[in-house]
C-alpha positions as CSV (number, residue, x, y, z in Angstrom):
1,M,5.6,2.4,13.7
2,A,3.9,4.4,10.9
3,T,0.7,6.5,11.2
4,W,-1.9,7.9,8.9
5,D,-0.1,11.3,9.1
6,D,3.0,9.5,7.8
7,V,1.1,8.1,4.8
8,A,-0.4,11.5,4.1
9,R,3.0,13.3,4.3
10,I,4.7,10.7,2.1
11,V,2.0,10.7,-0.6
12,G,1.7,14.5,-0.4
13,E,5.5,14.8,-1.3
14,L,4.9,13.0,-4.6
15,P,3.8,14.8,-7.8
16,L,0.1,14.8,-8.9
17,T,-1.3,13.2,-5.8
18,S,-4.4,13.9,-3.9
19,E,-6.4,12.5,-1.0
20,Q,-9.8,12.0,-2.7
21,S,-11.5,11.2,0.7
22,P,-10.1,10.5,4.1
23,H,-7.4,7.8,3.8
24,D,-7.9,7.4,0.0
25,W,-4.9,8.6,-1.9
26,R,-4.6,8.7,-5.7
27,V,-2.0,9.8,-8.3
28,G,-4.2,11.4,-11.0
29,K,-7.3,9.3,-11.0
30,K,-5.4,6.0,-10.2
31,L,-5.6,4.5,-6.7
32,L,-2.3,4.5,-4.9
33,A,-3.0,3.7,-1.2
34,W,-6.1,3.4,1.0
35,E,-7.5,2.5,4.4
36,R,-8.6,-1.1,4.2
37,P,-10.2,-2.4,7.4
38,L,-10.6,-6.1,7.5
39,R,-14.1,-7.5,6.7
40,P,-15.6,-10.5,8.3
41,K,-14.8,-12.6,5.3
42,D,-11.1,-11.5,5.4
43,R,-10.9,-12.4,9.1
44,E,-12.4,-15.8,8.4
45,A,-10.1,-16.5,5.5
46,L,-7.1,-15.6,7.6
47,A,-8.1,-17.6,10.6
48,A,-8.9,-20.7,8.3
49,N,-5.2,-20.5,7.2
50,G,-4.0,-20.4,10.7
51,V,-3.2,-16.7,10.6
52,P,-4.5,-14.6,13.4
53,P,-6.2,-11.6,12.0
54,P,-4.2,-8.4,12.7
55,E,-5.7,-5.7,14.9
56,G,-5.1,-2.0,14.2
57,D,-5.0,0.1,11.1
58,I,-4.6,-1.6,7.7
59,L,-3.3,0.2,4.6
60,G,-3.9,-1.1,1.2
61,V,-1.1,-0.3,-1.4
62,R,-0.8,-0.9,-5.0
63,V,2.2,-2.8,-6.2
64,S,3.6,-3.3,-9.8
65,D,2.4,-7.0,-10.0
66,E,1.3,-10.0,-7.9
67,G,4.8,-11.3,-7.8
68,V,5.9,-8.2,-5.8
69,K,2.9,-8.7,-3.5
70,Y,3.7,-12.3,-2.8
71,A,7.5,-11.5,-2.3
72,L,6.7,-8.9,0.3
73,V,4.3,-11.2,2.1
74,A,6.8,-14.0,2.1
75,D,9.8,-11.8,3.1
76,E,8.1,-9.8,5.9
77,P,4.8,-11.5,7.0
78,R,4.7,-9.5,10.2
79,I,4.2,-6.4,8.1
80,Y,2.5,-7.5,4.8
81,F,-0.3,-9.8,4.2
82,T,-3.2,-10.4,1.7
83,T,-6.7,-11.9,1.6
84,P,-8.6,-13.8,-1.0
85,H,-10.4,-10.7,-1.8
86,F,-7.1,-9.4,-3.5
87,D,-6.3,-12.6,-5.4
88,G,-5.5,-11.5,-9.0
89,Y,-5.1,-7.9,-8.0
90,P,-1.7,-6.1,-7.6
91,A,-2.1,-4.8,-4.0
92,V,-0.7,-5.7,-0.6
93,L,-2.1,-5.1,2.8
94,V,0.1,-3.4,5.4
95,K,-0.1,-3.5,9.2
96,L,0.5,0.1,9.7
97,D,1.7,-0.2,13.2
98,A,4.3,-2.8,12.1
99,I,6.0,-0.8,9.3
100,D,8.6,2.0,10.0
101,A,8.5,5.3,8.2
102,R,11.3,4.4,5.9
103,G,9.7,1.1,4.8
104,L,6.4,3.0,4.2
105,E,8.1,5.6,2.1
106,E,9.7,3.0,-0.1
107,L,6.5,1.1,-0.5
108,I,4.4,4.2,-1.3
109,T,7.1,5.6,-3.8
110,E,7.1,2.2,-5.6
111,A,3.3,2.4,-5.8
112,W,3.5,5.9,-7.1
113,L,6.1,4.8,-9.7
114,S,3.8,2.0,-10.9
115,Q,0.7,4.3,-11.1
116,A,1.9,7.6,-12.2
117,P,2.0,8.7,-15.9
118,K,5.2,7.5,-17.6
119,K,6.5,10.9,-18.6
120,L,5.9,12.2,-15.0
121,V,7.8,9.1,-13.7
122,Q,10.8,9.9,-16.0
123,E,10.8,13.5,-14.9
124,F,10.6,12.5,-11.2
125,L,13.5,9.8,-11.6
126,T,15.8,12.2,-13.5
127,G,15.0,15.1,-10.9
128,S,13.7,17.4,-13.6
129,F,10.2,17.7,-12.1
C-alpha cells in the first residue's frame, strides 16, 4: 500500500521535479502526477459500466501513450483504471492503497521519462546526471 509520502519521496528523487501545490508534481513545467479525486460524473460512468467506484486516494499519472494506459488497466484493474474524462489523454488513474511502493516507483519513473527533457533523460539513463 502506497501513500502520498511515497509519491512525494519517489518524485523528489528524480531530477528537475517539484511539487507545485499539494499533491501536484511536475518535471519542469510538465505535469507528472497529481491527486485526482473522483467527480460525480466519474462515479456515474464507472457505475454505468458495472465497476464500483473506488474509495480512497486516487493518483493521476502521465503515461507515454494511451496504449500504455489501456494495457495497465487491462493487466491490473484492481490498481489502475480510467474514466471518460481521460479519453484521448495519456494518463492513468491509480488506487493509491492498491499499489505497492515498487510498482509506484516504476510508474512514476516511466512518467518522468516521458515528460522530462530528452537531454536530461539521456543523462539520467546513462548515470551521468
